[in-house]
PLY file of the C-alpha trace (Angstrom):
ply
format ascii 1.0
element vertex 329
property float x
property float y
property float z
element edge 328
property int vertex1
property int vertex2
end_header
2.59 -19.15 36.72
0.86 -22.17 35.12
-1.47 -22.62 38.12
-2.30 -18.92 38.02
-3.17 -19.06 34.31
-5.33 -22.15 34.86
-7.22 -20.39 37.67
-7.72 -17.29 35.52
-8.97 -19.37 32.60
-11.47 -21.12 34.89
-12.72 -17.81 36.28
-12.82 -16.36 32.76
-14.93 -19.29 31.52
-17.51 -18.69 34.26
-17.48 -14.95 33.51
-17.94 -15.62 29.80
-20.87 -17.92 30.51
-22.59 -15.38 32.76
-22.10 -12.46 30.33
-23.41 -14.35 27.31
-26.34 -15.71 29.32
-27.39 -12.22 30.43
-26.91 -10.68 26.97
-28.88 -13.50 25.33
-31.73 -12.94 27.76
-31.71 -9.19 27.08
-31.76 -9.45 23.30
-34.43 -12.15 23.26
-36.64 -9.92 25.41
-36.32 -6.89 23.14
-39.59 -5.95 21.41
-39.94 -7.73 18.09
-38.20 -10.73 16.55
-36.32 -11.26 13.27
-39.56 -12.56 11.77
-41.66 -9.58 12.80
-38.96 -7.22 11.51
-39.07 -9.00 8.14
-42.85 -8.85 8.19
-42.86 -5.11 8.91
-40.47 -4.42 6.01
-42.16 -6.69 3.48
-44.72 -5.60 0.94
-48.37 -5.56 2.15
-49.37 -7.91 -0.66
-46.84 -10.52 0.50
-48.10 -11.18 4.03
-47.10 -14.44 5.70
-49.69 -16.76 7.16
-49.71 -17.71 10.84
-48.76 -21.30 9.99
-45.76 -20.11 7.98
-44.68 -17.81 10.83
-44.88 -20.73 13.24
-42.86 -22.94 10.89
-40.12 -20.32 10.51
-40.04 -19.76 14.28
-39.40 -23.49 14.74
-36.62 -23.44 12.12
-34.78 -20.59 13.86
-35.50 -21.85 17.38
-37.66 -18.84 18.22
-40.47 -21.03 19.52
-38.49 -22.02 22.62
-38.08 -19.96 25.83
-34.94 -17.86 25.70
-33.17 -19.73 28.52
-33.58 -23.04 26.68
-32.56 -21.46 23.38
-29.42 -20.10 25.07
-28.20 -23.55 26.04
-28.74 -24.74 22.48
-26.72 -21.76 21.23
-23.96 -22.41 23.82
-23.83 -26.08 22.83
-23.40 -25.13 19.18
-20.61 -22.70 20.11
-18.85 -25.44 22.08
-18.95 -27.62 18.96
-17.57 -24.77 16.83
-20.88 -23.91 15.16
-21.56 -20.15 15.29
-24.93 -20.52 13.64
-26.51 -18.77 10.65
-27.47 -15.15 10.27
-31.25 -14.94 10.15
-31.22 -11.82 7.99
-28.33 -12.68 5.66
-29.31 -16.38 5.34
-25.68 -17.52 5.54
-23.18 -18.66 8.21
-22.35 -16.00 10.77
-18.62 -16.10 10.06
-19.28 -15.28 6.40
-21.14 -12.21 7.59
-18.58 -11.15 10.20
-15.41 -12.18 8.36
-15.37 -9.36 5.76
-16.00 -6.81 8.54
-12.90 -7.66 10.58
-10.27 -6.17 8.25
-11.98 -2.75 7.88
-12.31 -2.45 11.66
-8.69 -3.50 12.24
-7.56 -1.00 9.61
-9.05 1.84 11.67
-8.33 0.54 15.19
-4.74 -0.64 14.65
-3.82 2.52 12.74
-5.42 4.71 15.39
-3.82 2.80 18.28
-0.38 2.90 16.67
-0.57 6.65 16.03
-1.91 7.27 19.53
0.91 5.45 21.29
3.65 6.77 19.01
2.56 10.33 19.82
1.22 9.89 23.37
4.41 8.56 24.96
6.66 11.40 23.71
3.96 13.96 24.60
3.61 12.46 28.07
7.36 12.48 28.62
7.60 16.02 27.30
4.80 17.13 29.60
6.55 15.53 32.57
9.89 17.14 31.72
8.32 20.59 31.20
5.75 20.33 33.99
4.35 23.68 35.10
5.84 25.70 32.25
3.86 27.70 29.73
4.39 25.37 26.77
3.37 22.32 28.83
0.27 24.06 30.18
-0.73 25.17 26.68
-0.29 21.65 25.34
-2.26 20.27 28.27
-5.17 22.64 27.67
-5.28 21.71 23.99
-5.24 17.99 24.84
-8.03 18.40 27.38
-10.07 20.28 24.80
-9.59 17.45 22.31
-10.48 14.82 24.92
-13.69 16.61 25.87
-14.84 17.14 22.28
-17.19 14.28 21.23
-15.81 12.30 18.32
-19.21 11.93 16.64
-19.64 15.73 16.63
-16.20 16.09 15.08
-17.14 13.43 12.51
-20.27 15.33 11.46
-18.40 18.63 11.23
-15.59 17.08 9.19
-18.05 15.42 6.82
-19.86 18.71 6.36
-16.55 20.38 5.51
-14.77 17.78 3.36
-17.77 16.06 1.77
-20.22 18.93 1.29
-18.35 22.23 1.20
-15.20 20.96 -0.54
-17.09 18.97 -3.16
-15.36 19.17 -6.52
-11.98 20.09 -5.05
-8.83 18.03 -4.46
-9.68 17.84 -0.74
-13.10 16.28 -1.31
-13.47 13.21 0.92
-16.45 10.87 0.69
-17.82 8.50 3.36
-17.37 4.79 2.84
-14.24 2.67 2.55
-13.70 2.77 -1.22
-14.82 4.75 -4.26
-17.25 3.50 -6.88
-14.35 3.10 -9.32
-12.32 0.98 -6.87
-12.48 -2.30 -8.90
-10.97 -0.59 -11.96
-8.02 0.92 -10.06
-4.48 -0.46 -10.00
-3.01 -1.96 -6.83
-1.37 1.31 -5.87
-4.55 3.19 -6.74
-6.59 0.89 -4.51
-4.24 1.45 -1.57
-4.37 5.20 -2.12
-8.15 5.12 -2.40
-8.55 3.27 0.91
-6.03 5.61 2.55
-7.94 8.67 1.36
-11.25 7.33 2.66
-9.73 6.37 6.03
-8.27 9.80 6.84
-11.36 11.23 8.55
-12.37 8.08 10.48
-8.81 7.52 11.71
-8.56 11.14 12.84
-11.83 10.87 14.80
-10.73 7.56 16.29
-7.34 8.94 17.30
-7.55 12.42 18.75
-9.53 11.54 21.88
-7.40 8.53 22.79
-4.21 10.50 22.04
-5.24 13.16 24.55
-6.13 10.54 27.18
-3.01 8.39 26.75
-0.61 11.35 26.83
-2.17 12.70 30.03
-2.11 9.17 31.45
1.64 8.85 30.81
2.29 12.32 32.24
0.27 11.67 35.41
2.12 8.42 36.12
5.48 10.00 35.34
4.87 12.87 37.75
4.23 10.37 40.53
7.44 8.46 39.78
9.78 11.46 39.38
9.12 12.41 43.01
10.61 9.14 44.26
13.95 9.06 46.09
15.76 6.94 43.51
15.01 9.54 40.83
16.55 12.28 42.99
19.55 9.99 43.55
19.95 9.43 39.81
19.87 13.18 39.24
22.37 13.75 42.04
24.78 11.34 40.33
24.85 13.69 37.35
22.92 11.54 34.88
21.49 13.32 31.88
17.86 14.46 32.32
16.75 12.39 29.30
18.41 9.27 30.72
16.73 9.79 34.10
13.37 10.38 32.46
13.38 7.46 30.01
15.61 4.80 31.56
14.75 5.22 35.23
11.38 6.96 35.48
9.45 5.67 32.46
10.42 2.04 33.07
8.78 2.23 36.47
5.49 3.45 35.02
5.14 0.34 32.87
2.65 -1.49 35.13
-0.18 1.05 34.69
0.89 1.40 31.05
0.59 -2.38 30.53
-2.82 -2.27 32.22
-3.93 0.33 29.72
-2.60 -1.79 26.85
-4.63 -4.75 28.07
-7.80 -2.67 28.28
-7.37 -1.43 24.70
-7.22 -4.95 23.25
-11.03 -5.39 22.97
-11.24 -2.10 21.06
-9.25 -3.60 18.20
-12.32 -5.52 17.00
-15.23 -3.79 18.69
-15.03 -0.76 16.45
-17.16 2.31 16.99
-20.86 1.95 16.25
-21.45 5.69 15.85
-18.34 6.57 13.84
-18.66 3.60 11.49
-22.31 4.50 10.90
-21.49 8.16 10.23
-18.68 7.35 7.80
-20.52 4.35 6.26
-17.52 2.22 7.19
-18.22 -1.53 6.74
-16.82 -2.61 10.10
-17.81 -4.65 13.14
-19.44 -1.74 14.93
-21.76 -0.95 12.05
-22.64 -4.64 11.69
-23.45 -4.81 15.40
-25.81 -1.85 15.07
-27.48 -3.40 12.03
-27.84 -6.76 13.81
-29.57 -5.12 16.78
-31.92 -3.22 14.47
-32.92 -6.38 12.61
-32.86 -8.59 15.74
-30.26 -10.88 14.16
-29.62 -12.84 17.35
-26.85 -15.09 16.04
-24.75 -12.16 14.80
-25.30 -10.18 18.02
-24.24 -13.12 20.18
-21.20 -13.94 18.06
-19.96 -10.36 18.25
-20.68 -10.28 21.99
-18.69 -13.50 22.36
-15.75 -12.02 20.45
-15.74 -8.80 22.47
-15.97 -10.67 25.78
-13.16 -13.04 24.84
-10.98 -10.10 23.78
-11.68 -8.29 27.07
-10.84 -11.32 29.20
-7.76 -12.07 27.09
-6.56 -8.48 27.39
-6.82 -8.56 31.17
-5.01 -11.90 31.35
-2.21 -10.74 29.05
-1.80 -7.55 31.10
-1.54 -9.54 34.33
1.05 -11.88 32.82
3.11 -8.98 31.47
3.30 -7.48 34.97
5.86 -10.14 35.90
8.02 -9.16 32.92
7.99 -5.40 33.43
8.36 -5.57 37.24
10.58 -8.32 38.76
8.86 -7.80 42.14
5.64 -9.29 40.74
5.49 -13.10 40.94
2.70 -15.62 40.41
4.42 -18.59 41.98
0 1
1 2
2 3
3 4
4 5
5 6
6 7
7 8
8 9
9 10
10 11
11 12
12 13
13 14
14 15
15 16
16 17
17 18
18 19
19 20
20 21
21 22
22 23
23 24
24 25
25 26
26 27
27 28
28 29
29 30
30 31
31 32
32 33
33 34
34 35
35 36
36 37
37 38
38 39
39 40
40 41
41 42
42 43
43 44
44 45
45 46
46 47
47 48
48 49
49 50
50 51
51 52
52 53
53 54
54 55
55 56
56 57
57 58
58 59
59 60
60 61
61 62
62 63
63 64
64 65
65 66
66 67
67 68
68 69
69 70
70 71
71 72
72 73
73 74
74 75
75 76
76 77
77 78
78 79
79 80
80 81
81 82
82 83
83 84
84 85
85 86
86 87
87 88
88 89
89 90
90 91
91 92
92 93
93 94
94 95
95 96
96 97
97 98
98 99
99 100
100 101
101 102
102 103
103 104
104 105
105 106
106 107
107 108
108 109
109 110
110 111
111 112
112 113
113 114
114 115
115 116
116 117
117 118
118 119
119 120
120 121
121 122
122 123
123 124
124 125
125 126
126 127
127 128
128 129
129 130
130 131
131 132
132 133
133 134
134 135
135 136
136 137
137 138
138 139
139 140
140 141
141 142
142 143
143 144
144 145
145 146
146 147
147 148
148 149
149 150
150 151
151 152
152 153
153 154
154 155
155 156
156 157
157 158
158 159
159 160
160 161
161 162
162 163
163 164
164 165
165 166
166 167
167 168
168 169
169 170
170 171
171 172
172 173
173 174
174 175
175 176
176 177
177 178
178 179
179 180
180 181
181 182
182 183
183 184
184 185
185 186
186 187
187 188
188 189
189 190
190 191
191 192
192 193
193 194
194 195
195 196
196 197
197 198
198 199
199 200
200 201
201 202
202 203
203 204
204 205
205 206
206 207
207 208
208 209
209 210
210 211
211 212
212 213
213 214
214 215
215 216
216 217
217 218
218 219
219 220
220 221
221 222
222 223
223 224
224 225
225 226
226 227
227 228
228 229
229 230
230 231
231 232
232 233
233 234
234 235
235 236
236 237
237 238
238 239
239 240
240 241
241 242
242 243
243 244
244 245
245 246
246 247
247 248
248 249
249 250
250 251
251 252
252 253
253 254
254 255
255 256
256 257
257 258
258 259
259 260
260 261
261 262
262 263
263 264
264 265
265 266
266 267
267 268
268 269
269 270
270 271
271 272
272 273
273 274
274 275
275 276
276 277
277 278
278 279
279 280
280 281
281 282
282 283
283 284
284 285
285 286
286 287
287 288
288 289
289 290
290 291
291 292
292 293
293 294
294 295
295 296
296 297
297 298
298 299
299 300
300 301
301 302
302 303
303 304
304 305
305 306
306 307
307 308
308 309
309 310
310 311
311 312
312 313
313 314
314 315
315 316
316 317
317 318
318 319
319 320
320 321
321 322
322 323
323 324
324 325
325 326
326 327
327 328
């Protein structure tokens, strides 16, 4: 097991290096730089001279070719220095840090709701396979899965923010209300909860439909195995056969899915966070690309890549725990 983990970490390090190298090259070759973006947004009577532009380019390392600048960035990362945001004029972690909790609030809540509902729905669909209620549920889930979340977000905002304005059901975009600082602790929690209803719903319904169909599809493959027929022939209760014998043997693909969802905990959703004005990682990533804030883009890319590689490694390790036949010795 230890040798396997060491090999995976070595391969992951090379993969991380290649991904960040390619992404750095892509963003440095986008039209415009942080300095030209600032220049375009500044007042016409406050134009910067060519000498000043050159001096600022040297300060931010924009005067070097991108492949040389990458190795400087990688060296700083190795020493634990994530750099400074060019636009915010402060360390990158001070920019990203406050965005982590809002993104986790949506992603963890959505993931928890999805799994708590998807597993029972998948088991129910497997137990009632082919019957009218199961087919109806399946059609509804497929409809939800095929409906774009950003379209649902716009429709919900139009309903709850525009048409229900002035009513008890009025919901505004953003994470908190303007009066948030004056609220009590309970009032603050309730205020955040109220603002998170629509984003969490849009985050959840598509993944709920996918996960439930995923569980059902894997269950239907397992219930056709001989040992399931033997368990039924012994007179075991249908629920016991379904949960104890069948579901346990679908855990490998289920663990794989869990590993793949790990990066989504911090990556957020660029479109949904922008629509709901949610101050998360996805919205920050979009803003960083717009302003060409290279340090923020690369730090977020680094986080997402590490989470993806870690999720795959954790899933592979968990295989040995959910299936005794899997060994890494």
